[in-house]
N, C-alpha and C positions, 0 to 999 in steps of 0.2 A: 406508351410502356403499360404491359400488362399489370392489372392490380385484382388481388384476390383477398378474401379475408383469411383469418387463420381458420374459421370455421369450414370454409370451401375447401382448403387444402387438405384439413384433418380427415374432412367426408370423402376427400375422393382419395385417400389413402397416401398423399403427398407428404404428408407432415405430423409427426406426432406429438405432441403436446400433453406434459402429465405433472402433476405437482405433487408436493409430498404430504396432501391431507388424507392421512390415513386413517379415516371416520373416528369409530370412538378410541382405538388403538395408538397410543403414544408409548416410545419406549420407557421404564422405567427408570430411575435415578439406578438402580440396581443391576440395570441392564447396559449400564456402559461400562468397558472392559479396556484395559491398554491396548490389546489386541485384537482386533476385529473390523465390521465394515463400516468405511465411514460414514458418517451422518453428516451431511452438508448444510450448513447455516449461512446466512447472508455474512456473518464475519469471516466465513473461511472463503471469502469471495476477495481476494486481493490484486489488484493491477491488471484485471482481465482472465486471472487463472486462478484455480481452484487450490486453493491452500490446505493439501491432506496431512501435512505435519501437524497443524494446529487443530484439525477438525476432530471433534468425539468420534470415538466407536461403539459400536453396538455389537452384542454377543451374535454369533451365528443361530442360535433360538429368538433372539427380538428380531433378525433377519426374514427368518423363515414365514414371522406373522403377517412382513409387509407382502402387499400386492402391487400396489403402485408405487410410483416414484423413484422406481429403480433406475439410475442412470448407468451410464457406460462412457468409455473413452470415447473423445470427440464430441459428446453431448455439449450445448450451450446453456448456461443456465443461468435464470432469471431471478432476482430476487424481488417478490412480491406482497411481501406485507412486513409493516414497520419501516425497515429499509428498503424501497423501492427504487430499483431502476440499474442495481448492479448489476451487471453482464460478466461471466466469466466462462472460459472452455476448459473441458477436461482433456488434459493432455492423451495422444494418442496411447501412450502407454499406462494409463490409468486403471486402476482395479474398477470392477464394480461398487457402486456408491448408493447411498439411500438421500433422498431430497427431505430435507423438514419440512414442515408446514409453511416456511417462509419461501421457500425456492418451489421451481418448475425446471423439468429441462424442456428442452426443445430439439427435437430430430429430425433431421431430412429423410424420407424413407424411398426417396427416388432422385438420385444423383444426377440424373438426365434433364431432370427440371428443376431443382432444386438445390443448388451447390451449399453442402453445409457452411464452408467458410465464409461464403456470401451471406448467408444469414445471420453469421455471428455480426459480422461488419452492419448489416442492415439494423441490425437489434443495438447497436452502439450508434447509430444516426440519429440525427435532430429529428428527423420526419417520427422516428418510433418511439424516441423519447418524449416526443408531445404527445401523442397520442398517450402515453402512458401518465402524462401530468392532468391528462383529462381526465382519465378512466380512476385513478386515484383520488382525486376530488371529488367524487361522487357520495363519499361517505364523511360522514362528522366524526367516526371515529378514527384511529392511529390508521395512515396511508395503507393503502389495501388494494390489490387489482386482482379479483378472483378467478380463477379458471375460464369461467362462463364470459368474465368480460376481457381476458385475454385472447377468446376465439373470436373478439370483436375487431380484433386491430386488422388494419389493413398492409399489406404487403405488397412493394412494389416488386416486379419478377419481370427484369430486361431479359431478352434471349440468355441460354444458358452459355454461351460462348462470351460474352458478356459479364456476367456473372463470374465466371471462372478470371476473365481478367481482371476485374474489379479486385476480386479475392486475390491474384497474384502479385498485384502491383502493391497493395496495402501489407498483404503478407509478406512480401520483401522488405518494408521497412520493420515489420514488426520482429522478422526474423534477425535484424541488426541488431533491433533495442535487444532483442535474448542474448544474444552473443555477448552486447557489451556488456549485460548485466552478469552474464557468466564471466567476465574478464574483470569486472569490479570486485566481484564478490571473493574471486580468488586472490587477488590483490591484498584486500581485507584480510584472508584467512590466512595468508603468507607472513602478513603485519604481524597478526595475533601469535604465532607460531615462533615469528623473532621473538617476542616478548617472553612468551614461555620459558624459550631456551635461556633467554638474557636472565630471566628473573630467578630459574631454578636454584633453590638451594640457598636463597637469600632469605634471613629472617627479616621482621618488620623492625625498623628503624626508632630510634626516640623520635626522629621528624613527623608531624601531621600534615594532613592535607593543605591546613593553616598556614604552617612554615613555610611550605612551598611553594604558594599558589594565594592569589586574589581569588576569594569565594565568592560570589555575589549571586544576588537573587532577582526577582523582578516583581511586576505587580502591573495593573489593570488601570488605567485612566476611568473616570464615572463614562459609564457607556451612556447617560443623559444628558451630556455635554456635546454638543454636534462638533463643536469647534476642536475636540481632541482627536478625531477621527478622519480618516482617509486623505493622510498628509504621505509625506515621503519617506518616512521612518516606518521599517521593517519592524512587524511586532508579533516574535512567536509564541504560539501555544502549542502543548501537546502533540496537537493532531498534526501541525503540522511536521513534528517530528515520526510520530510513528507511522505514516503513510509513506515514508521513505524506500527505497529498494536499498539506497547505498548513504551511511550518513554523513551526507553533505547538503546543507541548507544553504541555497540563493536564493529563494524567494518565500514569503508568508500569503497567507490566507488573507491577513488584513492589515494594515498600516494606520500609522497613528501621525499627529503632526508633533510640531516642535512645543507646542504648549502641551499637549498631552502627555509627551516625554516628560516635562518638568513636572507634572502633577500624578506622575507614578513612582513607584518607587523601584524601577528599574533604571540601570546606567543603559547607554548607548554602547553597547560591548564591540571590540574591536573583531576583524575577521580573523579566523583561526581559533575563537572563543570556543571552548568544550562546553555544550550546552546538554543537560543528562535531566530526563524528567524525574520530578519525586514525588508525584502525587499520582494516587490512583495506580496508573503506571508508572513503576519505578524503574529505571535503568535503560530506557530508551535515549539512543544519541544522536548527538547531532555535530558536525562543526561548521560553526558561521562561514559563510564564503563572502559576508558583506556585513558592514556593520548593522548592528539589531540591538531592539530591546526584546523583553522575554515578558512574558506573563508570572504569577508565581508558582505554576507548576514546575519551577526548574531551579535547579542549581547549575552556578556557571564559573568555569575553571579557567584563569590563568596564571600559568606560572610565571613565577620571577623572574628564572632563568628560561629563555626561550627553547635551550637543548632539552630541559625538562616537558616540554607541552606534550610532544608525543608518549612520551613515557607514562606519565600521569593520565592520560586518556586510556592507553591500554589496561593501567593498573586499575583504572576505574570499571571500564568494560570486564575485567578478569574478578570482579568481586561484587556482581549484580547477587549473589544469593547472601552476601554479609550484608549489603546492604538493606535487604529487603527485612531481614532477620531486628533491625536497628527500627525498622520502620514501625510508627503506631498510628491509630485515630480511628475513631467509633464511627464516623461515616465512611472515609478511607482510607488507607495506608499513605502515611506521609512519612518521608524521610527528611529530617529538620537538619537546616542548616548548619545550626548547631551543633548537631550530634556529627554531621559529614566532617567537619570542621576539625575535629580533634580524633580523629581516626587515623591509626599509625600508616605511614608509607612504605615500601618495600624499596631500597636503593642500592644501586649497584655503584661501582666509582665512577666518577665524573667521565672518563675516559670510555667507558662500555656503554655509560647513557648517548655519550656522543656519537660515538658510530651507530648505535641502536637508531637515535634520530634521524643522522643523514640515510642511514638504508632506509627504513619504512616510510620518510617522506617522501621517497621517490614511488612507493608502491601508491602511497595516497592519492599522489599527483596523480597518476597514472588512473586511479577508481575515479576521482572527480573528473578528470578529462572526460572519461568514457560515459561518465551519469550526465556531464553537460552535452555529448553528443547525442545521448538517446534523448533528451530533452527536445532537441533542436528536431530531430526525426520524430518524435510521437507530434511537435507542432504540426509538422508537415504533413503528419498521417491526418492528422483531425483536419486540417484545411482542406486536404484531398477528397475526404470521406463524403462532405454534403455533395461538391463538384461533381463527384463520379456518381453518385447515386442519383442525382436531378438529373443527369446526361449533359449539363452545361459544361462538362469536360473529358473529351475521349480517354478513352485508357490509353490509347498509344500515345498520347502528350503527355499524359501522367508517367507514363514508364519512363520518358526523355528526363523529366524531374527528378525520376529517382533515381536513375542511372548518375545523375551528378551527385547526389550526395550520400547514397549508400554502398 
């Protein structure tokens, strides 16, 4: 397999790699505006795509002062400073954007030699990430891979037909994952719309969240006690929730033992529990899909009447701005469980709530199902990626695998 460094590809005019280091110029705070040119940071790169909605915007005057790091549709973006190794793609219809000093765009200049989609998948491969890990470890400062260091990275370049075949196989899986995401988000939006319709004109009742549900919290076992960690009990942190595309949590990044559960302030909450982050990031939601404990960054809600569970979930989702207004804290904002408990709830008649619950339960089951399917597809993609990149698996054989599941 042909291998070339990024520097060789750049010097031969096949590849353009440009970071957002704009010299002495940085957009000033007063140059960030409501509508303008997107200024892409590592935080704006989620689930392999650029989140233009969350990105800051700079004025056209600020944009005109910038001469490099100007990204376009289809570019592959790499985070190289602070958070190193995130890879995202600018969608085909995306507008021009500016890379921040944290990010670099990679752009094939000759599709007959280097396929852009193949380039993206190579940048997600273990081979590429291993090289990044070595490079970011060369400094005692925060993780950083300079533009000069990026140009030392070696790319594997199989024949263009094979590059396109790899991109097509993996792209079919990503297309299905994206389609599932659209279905899941639509189901969520429909459920929210049904709640808005059901609650319209209903005043706040005398009933509070504490009157209608068990309102719990969480805790963290001592991190210095090894026997508390790595067991069979799922233990959620806000990061597990904020990283979800759809609000259904079936796995956690860390687990604890039964002894760890007994040594912390969290109960073992049942499937279906509403998890709402209540510190720093307030109002990110998940529905537990298996029994789990949580850390102290959550408020956990379980309705006394099962029919009320989806009603309370949507009531909570609709009131995030209000929750934020009740939060306080010197270091970070926090909505206390005590304050949450006494907040009033809007309630329809039991019959309305029962019908609403039955309708939205179907929508949530659909959204959870497509999210589960997407996890399986992503696992398959991630297993195929190194095999295809190394040549251990032929594209033709991978196509058969994909046809069976996608």
